[in-house]
ChimeraX commands (.cxc) that place a marker at each C-alpha (Angstrom):
marker #1 position -0.07,-0.54,0.12 radius 0.5
marker #1 position 2.93,2.38,0.34 radius 0.5
marker #1 position 3.73,2.41,-2.70 radius 0.5
marker #1 position 0.42,4.18,-3.47 radius 0.5
marker #1 position 1.32,8.25,-3.97 radius 0.5
marker #1 position -1.23,10.32,-1.29 radius 0.5
marker #1 position -2.61,11.85,-4.24 radius 0.5
marker #1 position -2.81,11.43,-7.83 radius 0.5
marker #1 position -0.61,14.93,-8.94 radius 0.5
marker #1 position -2.05,13.95,-12.33 radius 0.5
marker #1 position -5.07,13.02,-11.72 radius 0.5
marker #1 position -6.06,15.35,-9.54 radius 0.5
marker #1 position -4.72,18.57,-12.19 radius 0.5
marker #1 position -7.10,16.82,-14.59 radius 0.5
marker #1 position -10.00,17.32,-12.10 radius 0.5
marker #1 position -8.89,21.36,-11.94 radius 0.5
marker #1 position -8.52,21.67,-15.33 radius 0.5
marker #1 position -12.50,20.35,-15.60 radius 0.5
marker #1 position -13.81,21.95,-12.36 radius 0.5
marker #1 position -12.16,25.13,-13.72 radius 0.5
marker #1 position -13.27,27.76,-10.79 radius 0.5
marker #1 position -15.73,25.09,-8.97 radius 0.5
marker #1 position -12.36,22.69,-7.64 radius 0.5
marker #1 position -11.99,24.63,-4.58 radius 0.5
marker #1 position -16.39,23.98,-3.84 radius 0.5
marker #1 position -15.59,20.03,-5.14 radius 0.5
marker #1 position -12.34,19.84,-2.10 radius 0.5
marker #1 position -13.89,21.59,0.01 radius 0.5
marker #1 position -16.44,19.17,-0.49 radius 0.5
marker #1 position -14.72,16.15,-0.10 radius 0.5
marker #1 position -13.23,17.17,2.77 radius 0.5
marker #1 position -16.55,17.87,4.71 radius 0.5
marker #1 position -18.26,13.95,3.42 radius 0.5
marker #1 position -15.10,12.41,4.52 radius 0.5
marker #1 position -15.57,13.71,7.77 radius 0.5
marker #1 position -18.21,12.48,7.29 radius 0.5
marker #1 position -17.92,9.24,6.33 radius 0.5
marker #1 position -15.40,8.68,8.81 radius 0.5
marker #1 position -17.73,9.42,11.23 radius 0.5
marker #1 position -20.18,6.53,10.29 radius 0.5
marker #1 position -17.22,4.22,9.90 radius 0.5
marker #1 position -16.79,5.16,13.77 radius 0.5
marker #1 position -20.25,4.57,14.24 radius 0.5
marker #1 position -20.92,1.25,12.84 radius 0.5
marker #1 position -17.92,-0.18,14.49 radius 0.5
marker #1 position -18.69,0.85,17.46 radius 0.5
marker #1 position -22.05,-0.73,17.21 radius 0.5
marker #1 position -20.23,-3.43,15.32 radius 0.5
marker #1 position -22.67,-3.27,11.69 radius 0.5
marker #1 position -20.68,-4.75,10.00 radius 0.5
marker #1 position -22.32,-3.88,6.65 radius 0.5
marker #1 position -23.22,-0.35,7.68 radius 0.5
marker #1 position -19.40,-0.02,8.14 radius 0.5
marker #1 position -19.38,-1.88,4.27 radius 0.5
marker #1 position -21.53,0.34,3.05 radius 0.5
marker #1 position -19.76,3.87,4.58 radius 0.5
marker #1 position -16.18,2.16,2.96 radius 0.5
marker #1 position -17.26,1.71,-0.29 radius 0.5
marker #1 position -18.70,5.25,-0.72 radius 0.5
marker #1 position -15.48,6.27,1.11 radius 0.5
marker #1 position -13.98,4.46,-1.23 radius 0.5
marker #1 position -15.06,5.97,-4.72 radius 0.5
marker #1 position -15.00,9.90,-3.30 radius 0.5
marker #1 position -11.38,9.25,-2.48 radius 0.5
marker #1 position -10.51,7.83,-5.82 radius 0.5
marker #1 position -12.11,10.44,-7.65 radius 0.5
marker #1 position -10.38,12.87,-6.11 radius 0.5
marker #1 position -6.73,11.11,-6.79 radius 0.5
marker #1 position -6.84,10.09,-3.57 radius 0.5
marker #1 position -5.09,5.94,-4.29 radius 0.5
marker #1 position -3.96,5.05,-0.68 radius 0.5
marker #1 position -6.69,6.23,0.59 radius 0.5
marker #1 position -9.17,4.05,-1.58 radius 0.5
marker #1 position -6.63,1.33,-1.22 radius 0.5
marker #1 position -7.32,1.19,2.72 radius 0.5
marker #1 position -11.21,1.74,2.11 radius 0.5
marker #1 position -11.21,-1.12,0.12 radius 0.5
marker #1 position -9.57,-3.69,2.77 radius 0.5
marker #1 position -12.40,-1.99,5.08 radius 0.5
marker #1 position -14.91,-2.57,2.37 radius 0.5
marker #1 position -13.45,-5.97,2.63 radius 0.5
marker #1 position -13.89,-6.41,6.05 radius 0.5
marker #1 position -17.30,-5.53,6.54 radius 0.5
marker #1 position -17.97,-7.78,3.76 radius 0.5
marker #1 position -16.76,-10.66,5.30 radius 0.5
marker #1 position -17.92,-9.54,8.93 radius 0.5
marker #1 position -14.23,-9.27,10.18 radius 0.5
marker #1 position -14.41,-6.01,12.26 radius 0.5
marker #1 position -11.85,-7.28,15.10 radius 0.5
marker #1 position -9.00,-5.38,13.56 radius 0.5
marker #1 position -11.18,-2.61,11.79 radius 0.5
marker #1 position -10.35,-0.14,14.86 radius 0.5
marker #1 position -6.33,-0.06,14.32 radius 0.5
marker #1 position -7.64,-0.53,9.80 radius 0.5
marker #1 position -9.96,2.83,11.26 radius 0.5
marker #1 position -7.11,4.42,12.62 radius 0.5
marker #1 position -4.60,4.20,9.45 radius 0.5
marker #1 position -7.61,5.76,7.31 radius 0.5
marker #1 position -7.85,8.60,9.75 radius 0.5
marker #1 position -3.97,9.49,9.63 radius 0.5
marker #1 position -4.01,8.90,5.89 radius 0.5
marker #1 position -7.79,11.38,5.28 radius 0.5
marker #1 position -5.70,14.32,7.48 radius 0.5
marker #1 position -2.61,13.39,5.31 radius 0.5
marker #1 position -4.91,14.23,2.15 radius 0.5
marker #1 position -6.86,17.21,3.27 radius 0.5
marker #1 position -3.73,18.80,4.35 radius 0.5
marker #1 position -1.97,18.53,1.12 radius 0.5
marker #1 position -5.33,19.21,-0.65 radius 0.5
marker #1 position -5.98,22.38,1.41 radius 0.5
marker #1 position -2.42,23.83,0.64 radius 0.5
marker #1 position -3.18,23.11,-3.17 radius 0.5
marker #1 position -5.87,25.34,-2.91 radius 0.5
marker #1 position -3.66,28.49,-2.34 radius 0.5
marker #1 position -1.62,27.86,-5.08 radius 0.5
marker link #1:1,2 radius 0.2
marker link #1:2,3 radius 0.2
marker link #1:3,4 radius 0.2
marker link #1:4,5 radius 0.2
marker link #1:5,6 radius 0.2
marker link #1:6,7 radius 0.2
marker link #1:7,8 radius 0.2
marker link #1:8,9 radius 0.2
marker link #1:9,10 radius 0.2
marker link #1:10,11 radius 0.2
marker link #1:11,12 radius 0.2
marker link #1:12,13 radius 0.2
marker link #1:13,14 radius 0.2
marker link #1:14,15 radius 0.2
marker link #1:15,16 radius 0.2
marker link #1:16,17 radius 0.2
marker link #1:17,18 radius 0.2
marker link #1:18,19 radius 0.2
marker link #1:19,20 radius 0.2
marker link #1:20,21 radius 0.2
marker link #1:21,22 radius 0.2
marker link #1:22,23 radius 0.2
marker link #1:23,24 radius 0.2
marker link #1:24,25 radius 0.2
marker link #1:25,26 radius 0.2
marker link #1:26,27 radius 0.2
marker link #1:27,28 radius 0.2
marker link #1:28,29 radius 0.2
marker link #1:29,30 radius 0.2
marker link #1:30,31 radius 0.2
marker link #1:31,32 radius 0.2
marker link #1:32,33 radius 0.2
marker link #1:33,34 radius 0.2
marker link #1:34,35 radius 0.2
marker link #1:35,36 radius 0.2
marker link #1:36,37 radius 0.2
marker link #1:37,38 radius 0.2
marker link #1:38,39 radius 0.2
marker link #1:39,40 radius 0.2
marker link #1:40,41 radius 0.2
marker link #1:41,42 radius 0.2
marker link #1:42,43 radius 0.2
marker link #1:43,44 radius 0.2
marker link #1:44,45 radius 0.2
marker link #1:45,46 radius 0.2
marker link #1:46,47 radius 0.2
marker link #1:47,48 radius 0.2
marker link #1:48,49 radius 0.2
marker link #1:49,50 radius 0.2
marker link #1:50,51 radius 0.2
marker link #1:51,52 radius 0.2
marker link #1:52,53 radius 0.2
marker link #1:53,54 radius 0.2
marker link #1:54,55 radius 0.2
marker link #1:55,56 radius 0.2
marker link #1:56,57 radius 0.2
marker link #1:57,58 radius 0.2
marker link #1:58,59 radius 0.2
marker link #1:59,60 radius 0.2
marker link #1:60,61 radius 0.2
marker link #1:61,62 radius 0.2
marker link #1:62,63 radius 0.2
marker link #1:63,64 radius 0.2
marker link #1:64,65 radius 0.2
marker link #1:65,66 radius 0.2
marker link #1:66,67 radius 0.2
marker link #1:67,68 radius 0.2
marker link #1:68,69 radius 0.2
marker link #1:69,70 radius 0.2
marker link #1:70,71 radius 0.2
marker link #1:71,72 radius 0.2
marker link #1:72,73 radius 0.2
marker link #1:73,74 radius 0.2
marker link #1:74,75 radius 0.2
marker link #1:75,76 radius 0.2
marker link #1:76,77 radius 0.2
marker link #1:77,78 radius 0.2
marker link #1:78,79 radius 0.2
marker link #1:79,80 radius 0.2
marker link #1:80,81 radius 0.2
marker link #1:81,82 radius 0.2
marker link #1:82,83 radius 0.2
marker link #1:83,84 radius 0.2
marker link #1:84,85 radius 0.2
marker link #1:85,86 radius 0.2
marker link #1:86,87 radius 0.2
marker link #1:87,88 radius 0.2
marker link #1:88,89 radius 0.2
marker link #1:89,90 radius 0.2
marker link #1:90,91 radius 0.2
marker link #1:91,92 radius 0.2
marker link #1:92,93 radius 0.2
marker link #1:93,94 radius 0.2
marker link #1:94,95 radius 0.2
marker link #1:95,96 radius 0.2
marker link #1:96,97 radius 0.2
marker link #1:97,98 radius 0.2
marker link #1:98,99 radius 0.2
marker link #1:99,100 radius 0.2
marker link #1:100,101 radius 0.2
marker link #1:101,102 radius 0.2
marker link #1:102,103 radius 0.2
marker link #1:103,104 radius 0.2
marker link #1:104,105 radius 0.2
marker link #1:105,106 radius 0.2
marker link #1:106,107 radius 0.2
marker link #1:107,108 radius 0.2
marker link #1:108,109 radius 0.2
marker link #1:109,110 radius 0.2
marker link #1:110,111 radius 0.2
marker link #1:111,112 radius 0.2
marker link #1:112,113 radius 0.2
marker link #1:113,114 radius 0.2
marker link #1:114,115 radius 0.2
view
């Protein structure tokens, strides 16, 4: 997983070209939605709700890959698989990794808006 970059600069540049003036809105929306998704993952884990955990991970995976965050997307794939297999024993560590990676890319995305 560490072979994947935090952000795919090429994908991000393409997105910026396509979105033009709306790029900042897209990034801020992604960051806000991601915080909600992390809370949904945390809530599902506290309730031991593997199905809700899987669904939250699935939607987080899609948005992360679309925004150009392949490492976060890969972590979400692992979380989705854990939920799908009803294996939430190690999911707390996985969620911690997702949160750390999200914090890293959200800082990088915020910096990209300042340029």
